[in-house]
C-alpha positions as CSV (number, residue, x, y, z in Angstrom):
1,M,-66.3,-52.0,29.5
2,S,-63.2,-49.9,28.0
3,I,-60.9,-48.6,30.0
4,V,-59.4,-45.1,28.7
5,G,-56.2,-44.2,30.2
6,I,-54.7,-40.8,30.4
7,S,-51.4,-40.9,28.5
8,T,-48.9,-38.4,29.6
9,P,-47.3,-36.9,26.5
10,I,-43.7,-38.5,25.6
11,A,-41.3,-35.8,25.4
12,A,-39.4,-35.8,22.3
13,P,-35.5,-36.3,22.4
14,R,-33.6,-33.2,22.9
15,E,-31.0,-32.3,20.5
16,T,-27.9,-31.3,22.3
17,A,-26.0,-28.6,20.4
18,V,-22.3,-29.5,20.4
19,R,-20.2,-26.1,21.2
20,R,-16.7,-26.3,19.8
21,P,-13.7,-25.3,21.9
22,L,-12.7,-21.7,22.1
23,P,-9.4,-22.4,20.1
24,V,-11.5,-24.2,17.2
25,R,-13.7,-21.1,16.9
26,A,-10.9,-18.5,17.1
27,G,-8.8,-20.5,14.6
28,A,-12.0,-20.5,12.3
29,L,-12.5,-16.7,12.7
30,L,-9.3,-16.1,12.1
31,L,-8.9,-18.0,8.8
32,W,-12.3,-16.6,7.3
33,T,-10.9,-13.2,8.4
34,V,-7.7,-13.6,6.6
35,G,-9.2,-15.1,3.5
36,G,-11.8,-12.6,3.1
37,L,-9.3,-10.1,3.2
38,L,-7.3,-11.9,0.8
39,L,-10.3,-12.1,-1.6
40,G,-11.1,-8.6,-1.2
41,L,-7.5,-7.6,-2.3
42,C,-7.6,-10.1,-5.2
43,L,-10.9,-8.7,-6.3
44,A,-9.6,-5.1,-6.0
45,I,-6.7,-6.0,-8.2
46,T,-8.2,-8.3,-10.9
47,I,-12.2,-7.0,-11.2
48,P,-10.8,-3.7,-13.0
49,Y,-9.4,-5.9,-16.0
50,L,-13.0,-6.2,-16.7
51,F,-13.4,-2.5,-17.4
52,G,-10.4,-1.6,-18.9
53,F,-8.0,-0.7,-16.0
54,R,-4.7,-2.6,-15.6
55,S,-2.6,-3.2,-12.4
56,L,1.0,-2.3,-12.0
57,T,3.5,-2.9,-9.5
58,V,5.6,0.1,-8.1
59,M,9.4,-0.9,-8.3
60,S,10.9,2.4,-7.4
61,G,10.5,5.5,-4.5
62,S,10.2,8.1,-6.9
63,M,6.7,8.6,-6.1
64,V,7.1,8.8,-2.3
65,P,5.2,9.6,-0.3
66,T,1.9,9.0,-2.7
67,L,3.2,5.9,-4.2
68,R,5.6,3.6,-2.4
69,V,7.9,0.3,-3.4
70,G,5.8,-2.3,-3.6
71,D,2.4,-0.5,-3.8
72,V,0.0,-1.9,-6.7
73,V,-1.6,0.8,-8.9
74,V,-4.7,0.3,-11.0
75,V,-4.4,2.4,-14.4
76,R,-7.1,3.2,-16.9
77,Q,-6.3,3.8,-20.3
78,I,-7.4,7.5,-21.4
79,S,-6.7,9.7,-24.4
80,P,-3.5,11.8,-23.8
81,T,-5.8,14.9,-24.4
82,S,-8.1,13.9,-21.4
83,A,-4.8,14.1,-18.7
84,R,-5.0,17.3,-16.6
85,I,-1.8,18.7,-14.5
86,G,-1.5,17.1,-11.2
87,D,-2.8,13.7,-12.6
88,V,-0.6,10.6,-11.8
89,V,0.0,8.8,-15.0
90,T,1.7,5.9,-16.5
91,F,3.5,6.1,-19.8
92,R,6.7,4.5,-21.5
93,D,10.1,5.9,-20.4
94,P,11.4,8.1,-23.0
95,T,14.8,7.0,-22.6
96,D,13.9,3.3,-22.2
97,P,11.0,2.6,-24.0
98,T,10.7,-1.0,-22.6
99,R,10.1,0.3,-19.2
100,L,6.8,2.1,-17.7
101,L,7.0,5.4,-15.7
102,T,4.2,6.5,-13.1
103,H,4.9,10.3,-12.5
104,R,3.0,13.4,-12.0
105,V,2.0,15.5,-14.6
106,R,3.5,19.1,-14.5
107,K,2.8,20.6,-18.0
108,I,0.7,19.7,-21.0
109,E,0.9,21.3,-24.5
110,I,-1.1,20.2,-27.6
111,S,-0.1,21.1,-30.8
112,D,-0.1,19.5,-34.4
113,G,-1.9,16.3,-33.3
114,V,1.1,15.8,-30.6
115,V,0.5,16.3,-26.9
116,R,4.1,17.2,-25.1
117,F,4.0,16.4,-21.4
118,V,6.3,17.5,-18.6
119,T,6.3,15.0,-15.8
120,K,8.1,14.4,-12.5
121,G,8.0,11.8,-9.7
122,D,6.9,13.5,-6.4
123,A,10.6,12.3,-4.9
124,N,12.7,13.4,-8.4
125,T,14.7,16.5,-8.8
126,S,14.5,16.2,-12.3
127,V,11.8,16.2,-14.9
128,E,11.0,13.8,-17.9
129,S,9.8,15.9,-21.2
130,W,7.8,13.3,-23.5
131,K,5.2,13.3,-26.3
132,V,2.3,10.9,-27.4
133,P,0.2,11.3,-30.4
134,A,-3.2,12.9,-29.5
135,S,-4.9,9.4,-31.0
136,G,-2.5,7.5,-28.6
137,T,-3.4,6.5,-25.0
138,I,-1.7,6.7,-21.7
139,G,-2.6,5.3,-18.3
140,R,-4.0,7.4,-15.3
141,V,-3.8,5.8,-11.9
142,A,-7.3,5.4,-10.5
143,Y,-6.1,4.0,-7.1
144,H,-3.6,2.0,-5.6
145,V,-3.3,-1.0,-3.3
146,P,-0.3,-0.7,-0.5
147,M,2.3,-3.1,-0.2
148,I,0.3,-5.9,-2.1
149,G,2.8,-5.7,-5.0
150,Y,5.4,-7.6,-2.9
151,A,3.2,-10.6,-2.9
152,L,2.4,-10.6,-6.7
153,F,5.8,-10.1,-7.7
154,W,6.9,-13.2,-5.1
155,I,3.6,-15.2,-6.8
156,R,4.5,-14.6,-10.5
157,G,7.7,-16.7,-9.6
158,R,7.8,-20.2,-10.1
159,L,8.3,-21.2,-6.5
160,G,5.1,-19.0,-5.8
161,R,3.1,-20.4,-8.1
162,L,4.1,-24.0,-6.9
163,L,3.2,-22.9,-3.3
164,L,-0.2,-21.5,-4.6
165,L,-1.2,-24.9,-5.7
166,V,0.6,-27.0,-3.0
167,I,-0.5,-25.2,0.4
168,P,-4.2,-24.9,-0.4
169,A,-4.1,-29.0,-1.1
170,L,-2.4,-29.6,2.0
171,V,-4.9,-27.5,3.7
172,L,-7.9,-29.3,2.5
173,G,-6.0,-32.3,2.5
174,A,-5.5,-31.9,6.7
175,Y,-9.0,-30.8,7.2
176,E,-10.3,-33.6,5.5
177,L,-8.2,-36.1,7.4
178,W,-9.5,-34.2,10.6
179,R,-13.3,-34.6,9.6
180,I,-12.6,-38.2,9.4
181,W,-10.5,-38.9,12.2
182,R,-11.9,-36.6,14.8
183,P,-13.7,-38.3,17.9
184,V,-17.2,-38.3,17.4
185,P,-19.4,-38.7,20.5
186,S,-21.5,-42.0,20.1
187,E,-25.0,-42.1,20.5
188,E,-24.6,-44.8,23.2
189,T,-22.7,-42.4,25.1
190,E,-25.2,-39.9,24.4
191,E,-28.2,-42.3,25.6
192,E,-26.1,-43.6,28.9
193,V,-26.1,-39.5,29.9
194,E,-29.7,-38.9,29.3
195,V,-30.8,-42.5,31.4
196,D,-28.4,-41.2,34.4
197,A,-30.0,-37.9,34.4
198,A,-33.3,-39.3,34.4
199,A,-32.8,-41.7,37.0
């Protein structure tokens, strides 16, 4: 004679979700937000290099309010004959060829394979007259990123480069140490809580 018993199904152990404290979640959100913004700004400035653009930092207030000191302008190289009146262009300063200027085109004349420009900064009272061969190139501003030029100027220095290496290394090291030494609930403690709840 066999006795067949009715067995009750055994419930699988419940996995309890560990909810992080609010300050930890808020800190993580803040870090992801700041990281995303920095990544977006870096991409907005560096990706254009792949498409023939160049980024330059505005160092004077000659184009205020259009461009302010500390803005980064992203410039595309164009033929001088493609420039139009009203374009903001980047060119070599006619009085100092080592310096680049970014000003608005006021007048264009093309003759004998030479393009003559008259440009003026929006905040300036004087104009610049300069020329470039029609086969040459000038830069036309495609867009600008406000205020990021201050950070780029600082980063290009020795201290900025050092901190770009040291700070991420310290943050990564601190995070790893926190992961190693943080208190983790042991399985015995969870089992005791479940036994107490069942009793």
